[in-house]
VEXDO-451017 format. One record per residue (C-alpha): x, y, z; residue in three letters; residue number from 1. Coordinates in pm, whole numbers, always signed. Layout:
# residues N
      x      y      z residuo num
      X      Y      Z     ALA NUM
...
***
This chain:
# residues 344
      x      y      z residuo num
  +3907  -9724  +2906     MET   1
  +4120  -9459  +3064     SER   2
  +4028  -9088  +3051     PRO   3
  +4324  -9020  +2826     THR   4
  +4203  -9268  +2567     ASP   5
  +3850  -9121  +2580     GLU   6
  +3989  -8773  +2526     TYR   7
  +4193  -8882  +2223     LYS   8
  +3894  -9063  +2076     LYS   9
  +3677  -8755  +2115     LEU  10
  +3946  -8538  +1959     GLU  11
  +3976  -8769  +1657     ASN  12
  +3599  -8774  +1611     GLU  13
  +3574  -8393  +1618     ILE  14
  +3861  -8360  +1372     THR  15
  +3699  -8611  +1136     PHE  16
  +3366  -8429  +1144     ARG  17
  +3531  -8089  +1081     CYS  18
  +3726  -8224   +785     VAL  19
  +3414  -8387   +643     ARG  20
  +3218  -8061   +681     ALA  21
  +3492  -7861   +509     LEU  22
  +3502  -8109   +222     ARG  23
  +3125  -8086   +185     ALA  24
  +3138  -7705   +179     CYS  25
  +3419  -7710    -73     SER  26
  +3227  -7947   -300     ARG  27
  +2918  -7727   -271     ALA  28
  +3107  -7407   -353     VAL  29
  +3292  -7573   -639     THR  30
  +2964  -7709   -775     GLY  31
  +2797  -7370   -750     SER  32
  +3084  -7199   -932     VAL  33
  +3090  -7467  -1199     ARG  34
  +2713  -7441  -1236     SER  35
  +2734  -7059  -1258     PHE  36
  +2997  -7065  -1530     PHE  37
  +2817  -7342  -1716     GLN  38
  +2496  -7140  -1706     THR  39
  +2678  -6821  -1804     GLY  40
  +2844  -6992  -2100     ARG  41
  +2515  -7107  -2235     GLN  42
  +2441  -6945  -2566     ARG  43
  +2125  -6818  -2722     PHE  44
  +2069  -6782  -3089     THR  45
  +1917  -6453  -3192     VAL  46
  +1747  -6458  -3530     MET  47
  +1648  -6151  -3730     LEU  48
  +1387  -6248  -3987     ILE  49
  +1308  -5986  -4250     PRO  50
   +957  -5953  -4396     HIS  51
  +1102  -5997  -4742     SER  52
  +1257  -6314  -4876     GLU  53
  +1603  -6204  -4788     LYS  54
  +1847  -6419  -4593     LYS  55
  +1778  -6466  -4224     ILE  56
  +2040  -6308  -4005     PHE  57
  +2124  -6483  -3677     ASN  58
  +2396  -6473  -3419     PHE  59
  +2477  -6646  -3095     LYS  60
  +2530  -6468  -2762     ILE  61
  +2611  -6605  -2421     SER  62
  +2438  -6509  -2099     ILE  63
  +2760  -6337  -1982     PHE  64
  +2772  -6129  -2296     SER  65
  +2403  -6047  -2267     LEU  66
  +2451  -5942  -1904     PHE  67
  +2754  -5729  -1996     PHE  68
  +2559  -5560  -2275     LEU  69
  +2270  -5491  -2038     ALA  70
  +2506  -5338  -1782     VAL  71
  +2675  -5133  -2054     LEU  72
  +2343  -5012  -2192     LEU  73
  +2220  -4918  -1845     THR  74
  +2542  -4726  -1776     ALA  75
  +2509  -4543  -2109     MET  76
  +2146  -4447  -2034     VAL  77
  +2232  -4319  -1687     PHE  78
  +2534  -4131  -1824     SER  79
  +2318  -3970  -2092     PHE  80
  +2058  -3862  -1837     VAL  81
  +2327  -3729  -1601     TYR  82
  +2513  -3528  -1863     PHE  83
  +2187  -3399  -2009     THR  84
  +2088  -3271  -1666     THR  85
  +2429  -3117  -1618     GLN  86
  +2413  -2952  -1959     PHE  87
  +2068  -2809  -1882     THR  88
  +2197  -2667  -1553     GLY  89
  +2501  -2518  -1723     LEU  90
  +2277  -2366  -1989     SER  91
  +2064  -2200  -1722     GLU  92
  +2375  -2073  -1542     ILE  93
  +2514  -1943  -1870     LEU  94
  +2183  -1768  -1941     SER  95
  +2186  -1609  -1595     ASP  96
  +2546  -1499  -1641     ARG  97
  +2456  -1350  -1978     THR  98
  +2166  -1153  -1824     ASP  99
  +2393  -1036  -1541     SER 100
  +2654   -926  -1791     LEU 101
  +2396   -731  -1990     GLU 102
  +2272   -564  -1672     ASN 103
  +2631   -484  -1572     ALA 104
  +2695   -329  -1913     GLU 105
  +2378   -120  -1881     ALA 106
  +2484     -9  -1532     SER 107
  +2830    +75  -1663     LEU 108
  +2679   +291  -1934     GLU 109
  +2467   +469  -1674     ALA 110
  +2777   +523  -1459     ILE 111
  +2962   +663  -1759     ARG 112
  +2676   +907  -1821     ASP 113
  +2685  +1011  -1457     GLN 114
  +3061  +1061  -1473     ILE 115
  +3017  +1278  -1781     TYR 116
  +2754  +1489  -1603     ASP 117
  +2976  +1504  -1298     LEU 118
  +3264  +1631  -1511     ARG 119
  +3051  +1912  -1648     LYS 120
  +2922  +2001  -1301     ALA 121
  +3278  +2003  -1166     ALA 122
  +3386  +2233  -1448     SER 123
  +3107  +2478  -1368     VAL 124
  +3181  +2450   -994     PHE 125
  +3551  +2526  -1030     LEU 126
  +3484  +2813  -1268     ALA 127
  +3238  +2961  -1017     ALA 128
  +3489  +2895   -740     LEU 129
  +3759  +3090   -922     ASP 130
  +3513  +3374   -985     THR 131
  +3423  +3377   -615     THR 132
  +3789  +3384   -516     ARG 133
  +3845  +3676   -749     SER 134
  +3542  +3860   -609     SER 135
  +3662  +3808   -253     LEU 136
  +4015  +3917   -343     GLY 137
  +4170  +3580   -256     LEU 138
  +4499  +3472   -411     ASP 139
  +4449  +3297   -745     GLN 140
  +4799  +3153   -754     GLY 141
  +4965  +2900   -531     GLY 142
  +4982  +2522   -546     PRO 143
  +4614  +2479   -618     ASP 144
  +4623  +2680   -936     ALA 145
  +4946  +2517  -1044     THR 146
  +4804  +2173   -979     GLY 147
  +4501  +2250  -1192     ARG 148
  +4712  +2381  -1473     ALA 149
  +4984  +2116  -1478     ASP 150
  +4828  +1811  -1312     GLY 151
  +4550  +1572  -1389     ASP 152
  +4287  +1845  -1386     LEU 153
  +4414  +1997  -1712     SER 154
  +4353  +1669  -1888     SER 155
  +4024  +1637  -1705     PHE 156
  +3886  +1956  -1859     PHE 157
  +4067  +1937  -2193     ALA 158
  +3831  +1825  -2466     LEU 159
  +4084  +1589  -2617     GLN 160
  +4017  +1245  -2756     GLU 161
  +4105   +956  -2528     ARG 162
  +4051   +583  -2540     ASP 163
  +3712   +458  -2430     GLU 164
  +3680   +203  -2152     GLY 165
  +3747   +155  -1787     LEU 166
  +4082   +338  -1785     ILE 167
  +3913   +656  -1904     ARG 168
  +3642   +639  -1639     GLU 169
  +3900   +574  -1367     LEU 170
  +4108   +862  -1495     GLY 171
  +3807  +1093  -1488     ASP 172
  +3722   +993  -1132     LEU 173
  +4081  +1045  -1019     LYS 174
  +4092  +1384  -1187     SER 175
  +3764  +1480  -1024     LEU 176
  +3896  +1369   -686     SER 177
  +4212  +1577   -735     ASP 178
  +4010  +1882   -836     SER 179
  +3784  +1852   -533     MET 180
  +4084  +1813   -301     LEU 181
  +4250  +2116   -458     SER 182
  +3937  +2320   -380     SER 183
  +3944  +2247     -6     VAL 184
  +4181  +2535    +78     ASP 185
  +3975  +2772   -135     THR 186
  +3658  +2672    +45     LEU 187
  +3834  +2722   +377     LYS 188
  +3935  +3074   +267     ASP 189
  +3578  +3149   +160     ILE 190
  +3450  +3009   +491     LYS 191
  +3684  +3241   +681     ASN 192
  +3568  +3539   +478     VAL 193
  +3202  +3450   +535     LEU 194
  +3261  +3403   +907     GLU 195
  +3427  +3742   +922     SER 196
  +3135  +3890   +732     PHE 197
  +2887  +3719   +965     ARG 198
  +3071  +3854  +1267     GLU 199
  +3062  +4199  +1111     LEU 200
  +2688  +4170  +1052     LEU 201
  +2639  +4066  +1414     GLU 202
  +2802  +4390  +1524     ASP 203
  +2601  +4602  +1277     LEU 204
  +2224  +4663  +1314     PRO 205
  +2129  +4439  +1020     THR 206
  +1884  +4195  +1184     LEU 207
  +1514  +4278  +1159     TRP 208
  +1395  +4346  +1515     PRO 209
  +1059  +4179  +1442     VAL 210
  +1091  +3829  +1291     PRO 211
   +858  +3651  +1052     GLY 212
   +570  +3809   +858     ARG 213
   +551  +4185   +921     ILE 214
   +388  +4507   +797     ARG 215
   +573  +4836   +755     ILE 216
   +319  +5100   +851     THR 217
   +543  +5406   +832     ASN 218
   +877  +5471   +664     TYR 219
  +1181  +5681   +732     PHE 220
  +1155  +6041   +610     GLY 221
   +912  +6328   +614     PHE 222
   +556  +6230   +701     ALA 223
   +231  +6367   +841     GLU 224
   +194  +6332  +1217     HIS 225
   -107  +6108  +1293     PRO 226
   -228  +6336  +1574     PHE 227
   -119  +6694  +1492     SER 228
   -126  +6635  +1115     HIS 229
   +187  +6845  +1085     GLU 230
   +477  +6747   +861     THR 231
   +770  +6612  +1058     TYR 232
  +1082  +6397  +1008     LEU 233
  +1004  +6037  +1096     HIS 234
  +1344  +5917  +1217     LYS 235
  +1282  +5545  +1188     GLY 236
  +1036  +5287  +1056     ILE 237
   +719  +5154  +1215     ASP 238
   +678  +4774  +1201     ILE 239
   +335  +4629  +1272     GLY 240
   +256  +4284  +1403     LYS 241
    +26  +4108  +1651     ALA 242
    +45  +4214  +2019     PRO 243
   +307  +4025  +2217     GLY 244
   +527  +3948  +1915     ALA 245
   +897  +3918  +2017     PRO 246
  +1125  +4219  +1970     ILE 247
  +1488  +4126  +1899     LEU 248
  +1817  +4312  +1931     ALA 249
  +1932  +4413  +1583     ALA 250
  +2301  +4368  +1671     ALA 251
  +2541  +4289  +1952     ASN 252
  +2564  +4571  +2198     GLY 253
  +2498  +4718  +2542     LYS 254
  +2172  +4858  +2678     VAL 255
  +2232  +5224  +2761     ILE 256
  +1873  +5329  +2835     ALA 257
  +1544  +5182  +2949     LYS 258
  +1283  +5457  +2986     THR 259
   +911  +5528  +2969     TYR 260
   +782  +5825  +2766     ASP 261
   +409  +5860  +2847     ARG 262
   +335  +6129  +2590     GLY 263
   +558  +5988  +2318     GLY 264
   +737  +5657  +2270     PHE 265
   +608  +5470  +2577     GLY 266
   +846  +5191  +2682     ASN 267
  +1180  +5259  +2512     VAL 268
  +1506  +5061  +2496     VAL 269
  +1825  +5206  +2350     GLU 270
  +2129  +4990  +2264     ILE 271
  +2480  +5105  +2185     GLN 272
  +2680  +4906  +1927     HIS 273
  +3038  +4924  +1809     ILE 274
  +3151  +5159  +1531     ASN 275
  +2927  +5435  +1668     GLY 276
  +2586  +5276  +1596     PHE 277
  +2281  +5313  +1822     TYR 278
  +1937  +5154  +1792     THR 279
  +1607  +5256  +1955     LYS 280
  +1304  +5030  +2016     TYR 281
   +984  +5217  +2116     ALA 282
   +619  +5146  +2212     HIS 283
   +718  +4811  +2373     LEU 284
   +476  +4627  +2596     ASP 285
   +708  +4407  +2805     GLN 286
  +1080  +4487  +2846     VAL 287
  +1318  +4202  +2930     TYR 288
  +1646  +4396  +2967     VAL 289
  +1779  +4674  +3190     LYS 290
  +2045  +4940  +3161     GLU 291
  +2395  +4795  +3152     GLY 292
  +2292  +4459  +3009     ASP 293
  +2499  +4314  +2725     THR 294
  +2286  +4169  +2446     VAL 295
  +2365  +3966  +2137     VAL 296
  +2209  +3991  +1794     GLN 297
  +1875  +3809  +1788     GLY 298
  +1824  +3818  +2166     GLN 299
  +1467  +3902  +2270     GLN 300
  +1457  +4233  +2456     ILE 301
  +1079  +4279  +2479     GLY 302
   +739  +4231  +2316     THR 303
   +526  +4421  +2067     MET 304
   +314  +4686  +2238     GLY 305
   +103  +5000  +2205     ASN 306
   +243  +5214  +2488     THR 307
   +285  +5589  +2473     GLY 308
   +135  +5803  +2196     LEU 309
    +43  +5533  +1944     SER 310
   -240  +5449  +1705     THR 311
   -193  +5072  +1728     GLY 312
    +41  +4788  +1814     HIS 313
   +372  +4848  +1638     HIS 314
   +744  +4892  +1693     LEU 315
   +912  +5224  +1623     HIS 316
  +1271  +5133  +1526     PHE 317
  +1556  +5382  +1476     GLU 318
  +1924  +5357  +1377     ILE 319
  +2176  +5633  +1450     ARG 320
  +2538  +5662  +1349     LEU 321
  +2681  +5900  +1601     GLY 322
  +2430  +6185  +1611     SER 323
  +2295  +6127  +1259     GLN 324
  +1978  +5928  +1205     VAL 325
  +1993  +5667   +927     LYS 326
  +1727  +5494   +721     ASN 327
  +1698  +5152   +892     PRO 328
  +1608  +4980   +565     LEU 329
  +1959  +5054   +435     THR 330
  +2098  +4817   +695     TYR 331
  +1809  +4576   +750     LEU 332
  +1799  +4480   +383     ARG 333
  +2147  +4330   +424     LEU 334
  +1969  +4037   +588     GLN 335
  +1648  +3944   +408     ASP 336
  +1508  +3749   +702     SER 337
  +1143  +3860   +708     VAL 338
   +833  +3846   +489     ASN 339
   +720  +4203   +433     ILE 340
   +357  +4244   +327     THR 341
   +349  +4623   +297     SER 342
   +643  +4808   +149     ILE 343
   +676  +5083   -108     ARG 344
***
């Protein structure tokens, strides 16, 4: 047999076997499907027998129907469990939202109370501000006053009835903001006046030359001399404190004298200020300035001592206006910067 014939024979044999296998598979699949449907169409009779002598109730159901009912029942059970869980979660969320809303309402009420208090405080503040402007001689007119009379601020302070709610609170806050902004120029004017006053005080002998807690051991006026026991005019005040305490310049000025008076004031510093004022600091221990030095108010010029004719550590402090001696307390009390433990 030739190779060609053998090849054709082999090809026919393979084709025959493949066709036979396909037919066998087809018969098996067809049989399985037929068997499945035959089994599924089988019916069962369900009988419900009552305990009484009533008629027995029965019905027939196929396996397909029973399977469908089982699937349907399972789906219903899972759906019930799922929606129950979802409903429980939504209930918890709703409860949390309700609590948050109640807390927000409580916070809103607290904010409203604070706004009401703020309104009253603003009313008092602006009234005091106007009084201060009047006392300082500042102009009461101008755009600020007009804005308060004609703008939102008039409704802010008017005790008229308005609707409750968020719009009222927002209106109050806006009015308060406008009133505060309208006060800025007034505060600037007051600041300028205070700065001018501070500069004036720096040029006047108003700062206590001994800081902190002090004792006034002798006052301005007629007194008995501690050594001669004669009546004399004490031209300043004596301030007592521990040895070495700092002595400060009472005002801006220029040192015109640094001397030592053995039988009287000991170490003495004299400072000339503007407007004809002079100050004298006597009985110093250490002196930190010299003639010609320029000093500023509060600058340390020496330390507390007991030099010269003295009964103890103290500072003798004088103020002169031209050639006239002045009571230092008249000027020093303009700045209440010390704690005096002995004063009449």
